[in-house]
C-alpha positions in Angstrom: -12.6 -19.3 43.1 -10.7 -17.8 45.4 -9.7 -14.2 46.1 -6.4 -13.8 47.8 -7.0 -11.9 51.0 -4.7 -9.0 49.8 -6.5 -7.8 47.1 -9.5 -6.6 49.2 -7.0 -4.1 50.8 -7.4 -1.1 49.6 -5.0 1.9 50.1 -7.0 4.9 51.8 -5.4 8.4 52.1 -6.7 11.2 53.9 -8.0 14.2 50.7 -8.5 17.3 52.4 -11.1 18.9 51.4 -11.1 22.9 49.1 -10.6 25.8 51.6 -11.3 23.6 54.6 -9.8 24.4 57.7 -6.5 21.7 57.9 -6.6 21.2 61.7 -10.3 19.7 61.9 -10.3 16.0 61.8 -14.1 16.1 59.1 -12.7 18.6 56.9 -10.8 15.1 54.8 -12.5 13.3 53.1 -10.9 8.9 51.6 -9.6 8.2 49.3 -9.1 4.2 48.9 -6.4 3.1 46.0 -7.3 -0.5 45.5 -5.6 -3.3 43.9 -4.9 -3.4 39.8 -6.7 -6.6 39.3 -10.1 -4.6 40.3 -9.8 -2.7 36.5 -8.9 -5.5 34.9 -12.6 -7.9 36.2 -14.3 -4.9 34.8 -12.7 -5.0 31.7 -13.3 -8.1 31.2 -17.0 -7.6 32.1 -18.1 -4.6 30.4 -16.1 -6.6 26.7 -18.1 -10.1 27.5 -21.6 -8.2 28.5 -20.7 -5.7 24.4 -20.1 -8.8 22.6 -22.6 -11.0 24.0 -25.5 -7.8 23.9 -26.8 -7.2 26.4 -25.9 -3.2 26.8 -25.5 -1.9 24.1 -23.0 0.7 23.1 -25.5 2.9 23.6 -24.7 2.9 27.4 -23.2 5.5 28.7 -21.9 4.9 31.7 -19.3 3.1 32.7 -18.0 2.6 28.6 -15.1 3.5 27.7 -15.5 7.1 26.1 -18.9 7.4 26.8 -19.1 10.1 29.0 -22.6 11.7 30.7 -22.3 14.1 28.0 -21.8 12.0 25.3 -25.0 11.1 26.7 -27.4 14.2 26.7 -25.4 15.1 22.7 -27.5 12.0 21.9 -31.0 13.3 24.0 -30.5 16.8 22.7 -29.5 16.0 19.3 -32.4 13.5 19.4 
């Protein structure tokens, strides 16, 4: 299946680093806004991996309401 070309595009916006000079180009970092389809694909892949037990809910990365802090609490509690 071929993805439409517009799905491969992103809108890049320069964002100034904190407390740096405005007129210096290196004081900006690019932020890319991608197509909303990528979020949906990510959700479907995560759901598939969970449903087929390829990853567990103990996984901290990429799961909703599971952050690094959650993982640290688990390790500390254990």
